[in-house]
N, C-alpha and C positions, 0 to 999 in steps of 0.2 A: 624406337627411332634411333638409328645409328648416328654416331659423329661423322659429320661430313667433311670431306677433303674437297675443296673447290678452288678453282683457279683465282689467283688474287686479283687479276686484272681480266676484264673481259675483251681484250684488245685483240686477240687471235680470233681469226675467222675462218670457218670451214662449212661446206654444206654437210648435213647429216648423210646424204646419200653417198659421200665420199666415205664416211666411216662404214656404212654398209658394204661398199665394195671391198674394203679392206677385211672386213668381218668374214666375208663370204669366201674369200680368197684363202683366209687362214681355216676356216671351216672345211673347205676342200681338202687341205694339207692335212688336217687333222684326222678326217674320216673319208673313206673311199665311197661311202654311201650317200654322200651329199652330191645333188645333181641340180642343175640349174636350167631354166627355159625362160626366154623372153620374147615378146611381141614387137620385134622390130625396133627395139630401143636400148640395145645393148649398151653403149657408151653412155648415153644419157643416164640411165639407171645404175651405172658403173659395174654392171655385170660382166664387162669386157676383160677384166682383169681375171676372173675365173674362166671365162671362155678361153683365153689365150692360154692359160695355164693348164687347163684341163678340157681341151676340145671334145674328147670321148665322152664327156659327162655333161656337156652343154647341148641343148637343143634350140635352134632358131626356129620360132614357130611361125613368124611372119605377122602380118597384121590381122590377129584372129584371136582376140582377146578370150573369147568363149572357148576355143579350142585349147587356149594355153592354161587354162584352170582344169579342164577336164583330164587333159594329159598330166597334169600335176597330180590329179587324184588317181590316176592309174598307176602312176610312180611310186606313189604313197602306199598303194595296196599291194605293191610287189617288194616293200620293205625299203624302199630308197628314201631319202630325206631331202625332198624336193623344195627348192626356193623358185618361185615363178614372179617376174617381174614386168611392170609396165608402168604408164603414167596412172596415176590415181583416178584421173578423170575416165580412163577406160577400163580400168580394173581397180576397184570394183564398179566403176561407174556404168560399164557396158556389160559386164558378163554377171551381175549379181545372182541372177536365177541360177546360173551353173555352179556358182560358189555354194549357193543354198543347198542345191541338190546333190550335186556329186561330191562335194567337200564336206560340208556340215551334218547333212542328214546321214552321211556313212562315216562320220567322224574320222575323217582322214586328215593326218598332220601334213598339210600342205602349208607352206609359208608364202602368203601373198604379201608381195611388196609393192606398195603403191607410192611411187615416188612424185616428184612435182606437186605435192599436194599444198592446199591452202593458197592465200593471197600472194605470198611471196614469188611464185611462178613470174608475177610481174606483168612484162608487156603483154604476154600470150592472151590475157584478158580472161573474160568470164567464162568462156568455153572450157578452158584448160584450169581454172583455178577451182580445184575440187573441194568444195566445201562441206559436202553432205556426208562424206566417206565414214566419219566417225559415227554418225547416227546409222547409217546403214549397216555397217559391221557390228556395232553394238546389238542390234536388233537380233542377230543372227544366234540361235543356240549353239553351243559348243565353242564359240570363236573369242580367241584372245586378241585384244586389241592394244597396240602399244605405239606411242609416238615419244621417241626419245628427244631429249632437249638439245643435245648437240652431237657432232661427229664421233666423238670418244664413246658416248653411251650408246649410239647407233652401233658402233661395232660390238659393244659388249652384248647389246641386244640380239644381234645376229647369231653370235657364239651361243647365247643362252637358248636360242629357238632351236638349235640343233638337237638337244636331247628333251625338249618338252613335246609330250606326246599328243597335243592338241592341235587343232587348225589355228592358225594365227595371221594376223593381219598387222604389217609393220608400216607405220606412215613415215615418209621421208620427204624433205624438201629441197627444192631445186637450189635456192639462193643461199650463199654464204651466211652463217648467222655465228653469234659469240660462242665462244667455248668457254664453258663456265664449270665442267667437272675436270677430273684429273684421272690418271689411270688407278690411282688409289680410292676413288669415289666408288662406293658399293652400288651394285646392281642386281636387283633380282626381280624375275617376272612375278607381278601381283604386289610388288611393295611400293609405297609412296614414301618419299624423303624429306624430312625437315631440312631445309637449306638455309633458313635464317629464322631466328627465334624472337618472339615477342608475345604480348598478352593483350594488344588492342584490337587487331584484325587478323583474319587469316586469310592469305591470298593463295587460291589453289590454282597452278598452272599445270599445263601440258605441252609437249612439243618444244619448239623454239621460242614460245611465249614465256617460258621459265626464265629467260635472261631478262627479258623486260619486267617480270615479277620481281625479280632480285633488285633491278636497278630502282624500280618503284619503291622497294621497302628501303633502300639506302636513302633516297628522297625522302620518305615519311619519316625516316628516323631524325633527320635536320629538323622536322617539324614537331618532334617529340612524340611522333605515333611509332610504336614499336610493333612490327608486323610479324607474324609467322609466314613463312614462305614455304608451302608444300607443292613439291614436284610431284606430278603423278605421271610417270612415264607408262604405266600400265592402267588403262581406262577401263578396261574388263579383263579379268576380275578385277573390282575395285578395292583397294586397302580401306575398309571401311573403319577398322579399328583407328587408324592413324588419323583419319579425317574427323571422325568423331570425337577424339581426343583433343584436337587443336580446336575444333568449334566449341566444344563444351567450356574451354579456357577464354577464348576471345570473344564469344557471342556475336561476331560480325564476319561474314564469309564473303569474298569475292572470287569469282572463277573467271579464268582467263583462257580463251583458245583462239586458235587462228582457223577457226570452222564455224558453222552453223550452230548456234546455241541450242536450237531446238534438237534434242535428240543427242546433243554432243556430252562433254565433260560436264558442263553447266547443268544439263538435265539430270545426269547420273548423279552428281552432288545433291542436287534440290530432291530427287527422289528418296534418297539416303536420309537427308535431312528432316523431310517432311514425314517420314515414318518414324524416325528414331529420335530427333531432337531438333524441332522446329526453330530456326535461327534466321534472323535477317540477313538476306543476302542479294547480292547484285552478280548477274550473269554478264560477263562481257565476251564478244565474238561478233561474229556476223549474225544480225538480228533480222532474219528473214529477207535477206538481200543477196544479190548476186554480186560478184567482183567487178572490177573495171580494170582496163589497161593502164599501166603506170610502173614506174620503178618501184621495187618491193617497199623500200622505206617511205616513198609518198603514199603508197596504199595502206601502210599500217598507220601512218599518221591521220590519213584520211578517214579511215573507219574506227579511228580511236583506239588502236591497239598498242599504243607505244606505253613506256613507264610513266611519262607525264599523265596520260588519261587514267592509268591504273591507279596511280597515288591520288588523283582526284576523286575517281569513284569510291576509293576507301575513305576518304574525308566525308564526301556526301553521305555514305550508308552510316557511318558513325553519327553524323550530324543529324540525320533524318531520325535515327533510333533514339537518340538523346531527346529530340523535341517530342516524339511520340509518347516518351516515357513521363514527360512534364506536361 
């Protein structure tokens, strides 16, 4: 576990898709092999920066997400480094079979960028609040699954994917969220990071939920509860060593994600602990429900995914475990 460089205050806000846009532009500058394709959402996914700078390396596919990923597979087969983007509701939501057959089965290193994932899409409602994407992509052989915690990490992840030889899914959000890392915070595909240290409970989070997990840890500290906060930007492959090390220390685990808990990060951790280190745990996320229309902050509160609810879940888990022992 590396020493972490974190923002001292979480008052700066920016969406993770903005970090991706900057990262893709940098990647295009560094390598002429980087190409991009989009399904008629170039500005929304922040690919417009790359498209403007490198028009000869950008393809506007149109509203054809199945074609989007098959073209990406062909580009990868020809030695290019393709990034393909759309809303997560449509990619992988609409084109999962093509991702499975043309990308994963052939082991083509296409970087699939699913923007506007999670509840924080907000007013667009349940149809556009993609909550099943982590489960869908985790299930695919050969697929890497990454959910950065903020815009700075999203930029680093984008650049890291340029040289990674595997198919990958990058999960991004629409809404602004707190910037918790700095330029000096480490990022490596496949690594989890200890962002807050304690010995009583482990909070394991991914994506923009890590900011909420860190705020929950600060709240718990005031109540005399010391929490490990493990940020898991790479959901697959999972950093099993770091997770097991923390769970062995605290013996209580809470997982938090802005996605369905069935098949998501919580499931991945539960599978690991079930096989290697049975541990009392609580999974937080969307529990077999669709989203609703509303402001992002209202939705996170409504579905119990704010720092307050995470801290409460940690208290309840520890209390239940203590009662069971007695």
